[in-house]
DRENKOLNU-146260 format. One record per residue (C-alpha): y negated, z, x; residue in one letter. Coordinates in steps of 0.25 Angstrom, whole numbers, padded with zeros to 4 digits, always signed. Last residue first. Example, Ala and Ser with C-alpha at 12.3 -4.5 7.8 and 13.67 -1.06 7.14 Angstrom:
+0004+0029+0055s+0018+0031+0049a
//
This chain:
+0108-0283-0013k+0102-0269-0011k+0116-0264-0007v+0118-0274+0004f+0105-0272+0010g+0107-0257+0011l+0120-0259+0017v+0114-0268+0028a+0103-0258+0030t+0113-0247+0032v+0121-0256+0042a+0108-0258+0050a+0105-0243+0050p+0118-0241+0057t+0130-0234+0051v+0136-0226+0063g+0136-0212+0056p+0135-0214+0041i+0120-0210+0038r+0115-0223+0034s+0126-0225+0024a+0123-0212+0017e+0108-0216+0015g+0113-0230+0009i+0120-0222-0001t+0135-0218-0005s+0141-0221+0009p+0155-0228+0009r+0159-0219+0021v+0170-0228+0027k+0165-0241+0022s+0151-0238+0028l+0157-0235+0042k+0167-0247+0042a+0156-0257+0037v+0147-0251+0048m+0158-0253+0059e+0161-0267+0054r+0147-0271+0055s+0138-0272+0043l+0128-0284+0043g+0133-0290+0030g+0139-0280+0019i+0152-0285+0014k+0160-0275+0023s+0153-0264+0017y+0160-0266+0004d+0152-0256-0005i+0162-0248-0015d+0155-0235-0014e+0142-0241-0019r+0129-0237-0011l+0118-0228-0017r+0104-0230-0013l+0098-0217-0015n+0100-0212-0001e+0093-0223+0006d+0080-0221-0002k+0082-0206-0002k+0081-0205+0013f+0067-0211+0013i+0063-0200+0002e+0070-0189+0011i+0062-0193+0023d+0049-0191+0014a+0054-0178+0010m+0056-0174+0025q+0042-0178+0028r+0036-0170+0017k+0045-0158+0021i+0040-0159+0035y+0025-0159+0031g+0027-0147+0021a+0035-0138+0030y+0027-0126+0029k+0023-0128+0015a+0036-0132+0009e+0042-0120+0016i+0031-0111+0010e+0034-0117-0004i+0049-0114-0002q+0047-0100+0003e+0037-0096-0008y+0046-0101-0019i+0057-0092-0013e+0048-0080-0012d+0043-0081-0026p+0028-0084-0028m+0021-0071-0034n+0011-0070-0023a+0007-0085-0024l-0005-0082-0034e-0010-0072-0023p-0014-0084-0014w-0020-0079-0001l-0012-0066-0001r+0000-0072-0006n+0000-0083+0004v-0003-0073+0016t+0009-0064+0011e+0018-0076+0011r+0014-0079+0025s+0004-0088+0031v+0004-0086+0046g+0009-0100+0050t+0004-0110+0039y+0012-0118+0029s+0010-0108+0018m-0005-0111+0019a-0003-0125+0015n+0004-0121+0002f-0006-0110-0001a-0016-0122+0000s-0026-0124+0011k-0041-0126+0010k-0047-0136+0019a-0051-0134+0034g-0054-0122+0043e-0047-0108+0046a-0037-0114+0056r-0023-0110+0051i-0012-0100+0056n-0012-0092+0043a-0016-0077+0044g-0023-0075+0031a-0036-0077+0038a-0031-0091+0042e-0028-0094+0027l-0042-0089+0023e-0048-0098+0033r-0039-0110+0029p-0045-0109+0015s-0036-0106+0003t-0029-0114-0007q-0019-0112-0019l-0015-0126-0025q-0003-0129-0016e+0003-0116-0017c+0001-0116-0032l+0009-0129-0033a+0020-0124-0024r+0020-0111-0033y+0022-0118-0046k+0032-0128-0040e+0041-0117-0034l+0040-0109-0047l+0045-0120-0055a+0056-0124-0045k+0060-0109-0046k+0061-0109-0061a+0068-0122-0061k+0079-0118-0051f+0081-0105-0059v+0083-0113-0072s+0092-0123-0065y+0102-0112-0059r+0103-0106-0073t+0105-0119-0080d+0116-0125-0071g+0115-0134-0059v+0127-0143-0057c+0123-0154-0068g+0119-0165-0059t+0104-0164-0063q+0105-0149-0061r+0110-0151-0047g+0098-0160-0044k+0088-0150-0049e+0095-0139-0041t+0095-0147-0028l+0082-0148-0020r+0074-0136-0026m+0087-0128-0026d+0089-0130-0011a+0075-0126-0008n+0077-0114+0001d+0089-0119+0009s+0081-0131+0014r+0084-0146+0012l+0069-0151+0013f+0066-0146+0027l+0080-0150+0031r+0079-0165+0028y+0087-0171+0039e+0099-0162+0036s+0111-0159+0046r+0102-0149+0053s+0103-0139+0042t+0118-0137+0045f+0130-0140+0036m+0144-0140+0042r+0153-0151+0043y+0168-0149+0049p+0170-0159+0060e+0171-0174+0061d+0164-0176+0048v+0160-0188+0039g+0146-0194+0042k+0142-0200+0029t+0150-0192+0019i+0149-0179+0026l+0134-0180+0031d+0130-0184+0017d+0137-0173+0010i+0131-0163+0020m+0117-0168+0019v+0118-0168+0004g+0122-0154+0003l+0111-0151+0013y+0102-0155+0001a+0093-0166-0004q+0090-0176+0007s+0105-0176+0011r+0109-0182-0003d+0115-0174-0014i+0123-0182-0024i+0128-0177-0038f+0134-0189-0046e+0132-0191-0061k+0138-0202-0070g+0143-0191-0080d+0158-0195-0077e+0161-0180-0079l+0172-0180-0068a+0163-0187-0059r+0151-0178-0062h+0160-0166-0060a+0165-0171-0046a+0151-0173-0042n+0147-0159-0045v+0159-0153-0038g+0157-0162-0026a+0143-0158-0024l+0146-0143-0026l+0158-0143-0017g+0150-0150-0006q+0140-0138-0006a+0152-0128-0007a+0159-0134+0005a+0146-0135+0014e+0143-0121+0010e+0157-0115+0013y+0158-0121+0027g+0164-0133+0034t+0163-0148+0030t+0173-0159+0032g+0174-0164+0017n+0187-0156+0015i+0179-0144+0019q+0170-0144+0006g+0171-0155-0005a+0179-0167-0009l+0178-0175-0022f+0189-0183-0028l+0186-0191-0041g+0186-0204-0034p+0195-0205-0022v+0191-0215-0011k+0176-0211-0011k+0180-0196-0011c+0169-0189-0019e+0159-0180-0012l+0148-0185-0020r+0141-0191-0008d+0154-0200-0006n+0166-0195+0001l+0176-0201+0011e+0166-0198+0022q+0170-0184+0020p+0182-0186+0028d+0192-0177+0021v+0197-0164+0027y+0210-0158+0031d+0211-0144+0037y+0212-0136+0049e+0210-0121+0050i+0206-0111+0061a+0210-0097+0061y+0204-0083+0064a+0212-0071+0064p+0212-0061+0052r+0209-0046+0052l+0205-0045+0066i+0203-0030+0070r+0191-0028+0079v+0192-0019+0091n+0183-0027+0101e+0176-0034+0089l+0162-0027+0092g+0159-0036+0104e+0169-0047+0105m+0181-0047+0114t+0190-0043+0102h+0189-0056+0095i+0194-0063+0108f+0208-0056+0108e+0211-0055+0093e+0208-0070+0092q+0217-0073+0103v+0228-0065+0096d+0225-0073+0083a+0227-0086+0089p+0214-0095+0091l+0209-0103+0080s+0195-0098+0080t+0183-0094+0072s+0175-0084+0080i+0160-0086+0075g+0159-0078+0062n+0167-0065+0064p+0171-0062+0049y+0172-0048+0046i+0182-0041+0036v+0178-0027+0033d+0177-0029+0018t+0169-0024+0006h+0156-0031+0009l+0161-0044+0013g+0166-0053+0025e+0157-0046+0035p+0152-0056+0046e+0153-0053+0061l+0145-0065+0067f+0150-0070+0081i+0140-0075+0092q+0146-0083+0103h+0146-0079+0118s+0148-0085+0132t+0143-0099+0128r+0145-0109+0138d+0158-0115+0132a+0150-0118+0119f+0159-0129+0113k+0172-0124+0119v+0169-0109+0116l+0164-0112+0103k+0176-0120+0099d+0185-0108+0102e+0176-0099+0093i+0178-0109+0082s+0167-0118+0078p+0157-0117+0066c+0147-0128+0070y+0157-0138+0075r+0167-0136+0063p+0182-0139+0067g+0189-0152+0070i+0203-0153+0065g+0214-0155+0075t+0219-0141+0076i+0232-0139+0083l+0226-0146+0096g+0226-0133+0105s+0211-0132+0105f+0209-0128+0090l+0222-0121+0088a+0218-0111+0099c+0229-0106+0108k+0225-0115+0120s+0210-0110+0119f+0216-0096+0122n+0209-0093+0135d+0196-0099+0129r+0196-0089+0118i+0199-0077+0127i+0188-0081+0137k+0178-0083+0125h+0180-0069+0120t+0178-0063+0134r+0166-0072+0136e+0160-0066+0123n+0160-0068+0108t+0149-0061+0101h+0146-0051+0090t+0137-0051+0078i+0137-0042+0065h+0134-0045+0050c+0126-0037+0041c+0129-0033+0026v+0121-0035+0013q+0125-0028+0000p+0126-0038-0011n+0115-0040-0021d+0107-0053-0016i+0096-0056-0025k+0091-0066-0035k+0102-0077-0033t+0100-0090-0041l+0094-0098-0030y+0107-0094-0022s+0108-0091-0008f+0101-0078-0008p+0091-0073+0002v+0094-0059+0007p+0082-0050+0010q+0086-0042+0022k+0093-0054+0028d+0106-0051+0034g+0109-0043+0046e+0116-0047+0059q+0120-0035+0067v+0123-0034+0082p+0137-0028+0085l+0139-0014+0092i+0140-0006+0080d+0150-0016+0073w+0162-0012+0081n+0172-0020+0072i+0185-0014+0067t+0180-0011+0053k+0175-0026+0052g+0190-0031+0053d+0189-0045+0058l+0192-0059+0052r+0195-0070+0062a+0187-0083+0062p+0188-0095+0053t+0191-0110+0056g+0188-0124+0053t+0196-0137+0056k+0195-0151+0051l+0206-0162+0048r+0205-0176+0043g+0207-0184+0030v+0201-0198+0027r+0203-0201+0012l+0212-0212+0008g+0217-0206-0005f+0230-0204+0001s+0223-0195+0012k+0217-0186+0001l+0230-0185-0006y+0238-0181+0007p+0227-0171+0009t+0229-0164-0004i+0243-0158-0003g+0242-0149+0009a+0233-0138+0004c+0233-0126+0013s+0236-0111+0008v+0227-0099+0009d+0229-0086+0017n+0220-0091+0028v+0213-0103+0024r+0218-0118+0021g+0232-0115+0025g+0244-0119+0034i+0245-0109+0046t+0244-0113+0060t+0247-0104+0073e+0242-0111+0086h+0230-0102+0086g+0227-0097+0072i+0226-0111+0065f+0225-0113+0050m+0230-0126+0043v+0224-0132+0031g+0230-0145+0025n+0218-0146+0015l+0214-0131+0013f+0202-0130+0022t+0192-0133+0011g+0200-0140-0001s+0188-0144-0009t+0193-0156-0017l+0184-0159-0029v+0192-0167-0040v+0187-0176-0051a+0191-0181-0065k+0202-0170-0066a+0217-0168-0068s+0225-0156-0064i+0239-0160-0060v+0251-0150-0059r+0261-0151-0048g+0261-0136-0043d+0253-0140-0031a+0242-0146-0040l+0238-0160-0041k+0224-0164-0044v+0216-0173-0053g+0211-0187-0057s+0206-0193-0043l+0203-0208-0046v+0211-0219-0041g+0217-0223-0054q+0221-0208-0057t+0222-0199-0045e+0229-0185-0044v+0226-0176-0032f+0234-0167-0024g+0239-0153-0020e+0229-0144-0028v+0234-0129-0028a+0230-0121-0040a+0222-0109-0045e+0212-0115-0055i+0198-0111-0058l+0192-0118-0070d+0177-0122-0071l+0169-0127-0083g+0161-0114-0083s+0158-0107-0070q+0160-0092-0071e+0174-0093-0064r+0167-0101-0053l+0156-0091-0051a+0166-0079-0051q+0175-0086-0040l+0162-0088-0032m+0158-0073-0034y+0171-0067-0030k+0173-0076-0018k+0160-0073-0013y+0162-0058-0016l+0175-0058-0008e+0169-0065+0004r+0157-0056+0005d+0147-0066+0010a+0137-0067+0022q+0125-0076+0018a+0117-0087+0024r+0104-0094+0020p+0099-0105+0029g+0086-0108+0035r+0085-0121+0042v+0075-0129+0033a+0066-0116+0032p+0062-0116+0046g+0067-0105+0055k+0066-0089+0054s+0076-0089+0043a+0086-0096+0051n+0097-0090+0043l+0094-0083+0030m+0104-0072+0030r+0111-0065+0019f+0122-0054+0020q+0132-0050+0010i+0133-0062+0001g+0142-0062-0011a+0133-0064-0022k+0123-0073-0015d+0135-0080-0009i+0140-0083-0023v+0126-0088-0028r+0125-0098-0016g+0139-0103-0017m+0139-0106-0032l+0132-0120-0034g+0120-0121-0043d+0115-0134-0036l+0105-0125-0029a+0116-0116-0025d+0123-0127-0018i+0110-0130-0011e+0108-0116-0007r+0122-0115-0001v+0120-0128+0006l+0107-0123+0013h+0115-0111+0017g+0125-0120+0024k+0114-0127+0032g+0111-0114+0040l+0120-0103+0034g+0126-0101+0021g+0138-0093+0016i+0146-0082+0023a+0159-0076+0024p+0165-0085+0035n+0178-0092+0033c+0186-0094+0020s+0175-0089+0011m+0184-0090-0002e+0176-0095-0014g+0189-0096-0022i+0200-0089-0015t+0205-0081-0027a+0207-0093-0035l+0218-0098-0026n+0223-0112-0023h+0211-0118-0029t+0208-0128-0041l+0194-0127-0047l+0193-0134-0061a+0181-0141-0067t+0177-0146-0081k+0165-0153-0077a+0151-0149-0081g+0142-0150-0069v+0144-0135-0067r+0159-0136-0067a+0158-0146-0056s+0148-0137-0048a+0158-0125-0050a+0170-0133-0045c+0163-0139-0033a+0156-0126-0029e+0169-0118-0029c+0177-0129-0022g+0167-0131-0011a+0167-0116-0008h+0182-0115-0009g+0191-0116-0022g+0198-0129-0019g+0201-0141-0028v+0190-0144-0038v+0194-0151-0051i+0184-0158-0059v+0184-0164-0074d+0196-0155-0077y+0210-0156-0084d+0207-0171-0087t+0206-0179-0100n+0207-0194-0098n+0194-0202-0097m
//
């Protein structure tokens, strides 16, 4: 091949772009990150937090694949909480408040330390094709930079328009420019492009909030890091506070619906159902007289407060009026009004399971351009796209595919490319049919070996993983060997009948009333077991039957998922397929039989017909 400036170019320095360029470089591709402003790399455009239910699982998976987000939030986190800690292990999700400036600082530092990666301040306004394959990007100043693969992570910047009431401003984020040149190229490639909407609340001056009358939300006393490499959290930890909207708040908002860009027809894009604006909430939950608002600090050395829960596109004067009705905010100073933003996205059904555009070889998409919302969703996509772009550029014959039985990342990719989106997609644990296996505590055991094989997991990460795996195997075997009688177990506090055969330590962990202290007392050999190892073995013991059943389901799933389909299949030539089935399959062009079966409206009979055709 001809020499190129880079193997891989990543466009955009948000969460998807950061993970994409770092992953590409880790695999060994000569990589460049191109962004409008190096100073905004890793910017937290909306809420100052990482993780949550489903989202925290994604961060752990990014970390297991040697990505950056988990390590960076551990350095920047100022309050850590394990959500749903009292519930089952499948739905527990780590979350952390972040110091915005520290997060940006450590993300930029991580990228600068990554070998094989150049950071370039430039505005990309178009693409270059050579014989139908993407071969580079055009810059606003007329220059062309060539590459063998391009990852586009444009976030909200593609034709971004911000709304405060009926006032509109062109831009992808407050004080940032919009990108108008790329969308015409995407449409010229035949890609389906639409509009979506998101928003962010006002920013408040913490010095003017009456904190004394507001309930406090503390973090966990023992912060649990996101990254498997982090030993302890060093930052000072802070608390958040809670206030509520009330009937006065709601009346002001309802009285001004006509001034809202969302309801006046100015905004045509659909917003995220699970992170709605306050005016959306008043319509969808009309019977509610109050909504909880979390007042989140934006850093250790700033008084700026993020009021999580009152995103809006109402005019600034209306925002002033309704915000001051809330307890503790009667005299608050608003530093910046809330705004909504509408932007272009590409129908994710245009992508294959490597996040490469089917119609444009060499072009990979990651993040909000694929119809998702959230830092974590974007970062996870960026990592997968970056690894696959690197393999394409290096022509090493490898591809990095994660299916829905292996990770929440796989669930998200499969949902996007088979179902498409009609609203911004957000990750939840309920989206997975294999939740007991896809836990946040075992992401490294699920993914690190796979990441090592594809080249994105480095030596440091892999040595830590191997040491942990060895300990897990050692103590799991020991727990199954060590035994005691039911009588001794009952005497130790276990909810068990004092009769029958001996029980192993592994069995004992599944009984109510058996604590870590009980296990240590009965079997001193297990007293030195590290906490994280004990936690995983205890989960395996308590849910052994369910996990076994889920693993059997996964084996059945794999049979369909491992049967790959060519992208050039002519579905009209398959007997027994209706015109509707041909249209659906031709639009999505599934990569596997499993994907085909999950396309909305595709019948089992149609899948059987495709299976018969492929086997012939």
